[in-house]
C-alpha positions in Angstrom: -64.8 41.3 33.5 -62.7 40.7 36.6 -59.4 42.3 37.0 -56.2 40.2 37.5 -55.3 39.8 41.1 -51.8 39.0 42.2 -51.3 36.8 45.2 -48.6 34.6 46.8 -48.5 30.9 46.1 -49.7 30.2 49.7 -52.8 32.4 49.2 -53.7 30.7 46.0 -53.4 27.3 47.7 -55.7 28.6 50.5 -58.3 29.8 47.9 -58.2 26.4 46.2 -58.6 24.6 49.5 -61.6 26.8 50.3 -63.2 26.0 46.9 -62.6 22.2 47.5 -64.3 22.5 50.9 -67.3 24.3 49.4 -67.7 21.8 46.6 -66.9 18.6 48.6 -68.5 19.4 52.0 -70.8 22.3 51.8 -72.5 21.4 48.5 -73.5 17.9 49.6 -74.7 19.3 53.0 -76.9 21.8 51.1 -78.4 19.0 49.0 -79.1 16.9 52.1 -80.9 19.8 53.8 -83.1 20.3 50.7 -83.9 16.5 50.6 -84.7 16.4 54.3 -87.0 19.5 54.0 -88.7 18.0 50.9 -89.6 14.9 52.9 -91.5 17.0 55.4 -94.4 17.5 53.0 -96.1 20.3 51.1 -93.4 22.5 49.5 -95.7 25.5 49.1 -95.8 26.2 52.8 -92.4 24.6 53.8 -90.2 27.4 55.2 -87.4 25.0 55.8 -87.4 24.0 52.2 -87.3 27.6 51.0 -84.5 28.4 53.4 -82.5 25.3 52.3 -83.0 26.3 48.6 -81.9 29.9 49.3 -78.8 28.7 51.2 -77.9 26.5 48.3 -78.3 29.4 45.9 -76.0 31.6 48.0 -73.4 28.7 48.2 -73.5 28.3 44.4 -72.9 32.0 43.9 -69.9 31.9 46.3 -68.5 28.9 44.5 -68.9 30.7 41.1 -67.2 33.9 42.5 -64.3 32.0 44.0 -63.8 30.0 40.7 -63.8 33.3 38.9 -61.3 34.8 41.3 -59.0 31.8 41.0 -59.2 32.0 37.2 -58.1 35.6 37.4 -55.3 35.1 39.9 -51.6 35.2 39.1 -48.8 34.1 41.4 -46.3 36.8 42.3 -42.7 35.7 42.2 -41.3 37.0 45.4 -37.7 36.6 44.2 -38.2 39.2 41.4 -39.5 42.0 43.6 -38.0 45.5 43.0 -37.1 47.0 46.3 -36.0 50.4 44.9 -39.6 51.6 45.5 -42.7 50.5 47.4 -44.6 47.9 45.5 -46.7 44.9 46.1 -45.0 42.3 48.4 -42.4 44.7 49.7 -42.0 45.4 53.4 -41.8 49.1 54.0 -40.8 50.7 57.3 -42.3 54.1 57.7 -42.4 56.8 60.4 -45.7 58.4 61.1 -44.5 62.0 61.3 -47.4 63.2 63.3 -46.9 60.6 66.1 -43.2 60.1 65.5 -44.0 56.3 65.5 -42.2 53.8 63.3 -44.2 50.8 61.8 -43.5 48.2 59.2 -46.1 47.1 56.7 -46.1 44.4 54.0 -48.0 45.6 51.0 -50.3 42.7 49.8 -53.3 42.0 47.7 -56.8 42.7 49.1 -57.3 38.9 49.8 -54.2 38.8 51.9 -54.6 42.0 54.0 -54.4 41.5 57.7 -53.7 44.6 59.7 -52.9 42.6 62.9 -50.2 40.8 61.0 -48.8 44.0 59.5 -50.2 43.3 56.0 -52.0 46.1 54.3 -53.9 46.0 51.0 -52.3 47.7 48.0 -55.8 49.3 47.4 -56.1 50.7 51.0 -55.5 54.5 51.5 -52.1 53.9 53.1 -51.2 51.2 50.5 -52.1 53.6 47.6 -50.2 56.4 49.3 -47.0 54.5 49.8 -47.0 52.9 46.3 -44.0 54.0 44.2 -42.3 55.9 46.9 -38.6 55.5 47.6 -36.5 55.6 50.8 -36.5 59.1 52.2 -39.7 60.2 50.4 -42.7 61.4 52.4 -46.1 60.0 51.5 -49.2 62.0 52.3 -52.2 59.7 52.8 -55.8 60.8 53.0 -57.5 58.8 55.8 -60.8 59.2 57.5 -59.0 60.8 60.5 -57.4 63.4 58.2 -54.1 63.6 56.3 -51.3 61.3 57.5 -47.7 61.8 56.6 -45.3 58.9 56.4 -41.6 59.0 55.8 -40.2 56.0 54.0 -37.3 54.6 56.1 -36.6 51.2 54.6 -37.9 48.9 51.8 -37.1 45.1 51.8 -38.5 42.1 50.1 
């Protein structure tokens, strides 16, 4: 049983586009590769045929997984976000107390995480540590480098 995953409308559209590409482009290409390998003779000793069949199996598994993920996805309504505390889709400005450095993160689902864009997963150590905190609170986060302390400076949608 997959858990429900909350994403923005844009992310769901990207997931659906990826599924369309896999079904409409990658699947026919995999079938062609199998057909071409089959034409080359004896299937018992045809490594190309075996590789094409394996690639097709991997593709079908990816399609099934993405279909399952889409079925268990719910769109988050960004207009109804509670900014009184850190939650998914809030932007939170924190000060790393050890380095006295301020940074702003957007808390997002695992699929949307992109550290370079300032988007951290709700299930990451920092995401989990900030969740539920209010402005002025200090969050202690266990990270591979040790315990980090963040003071919550601001929360916006």
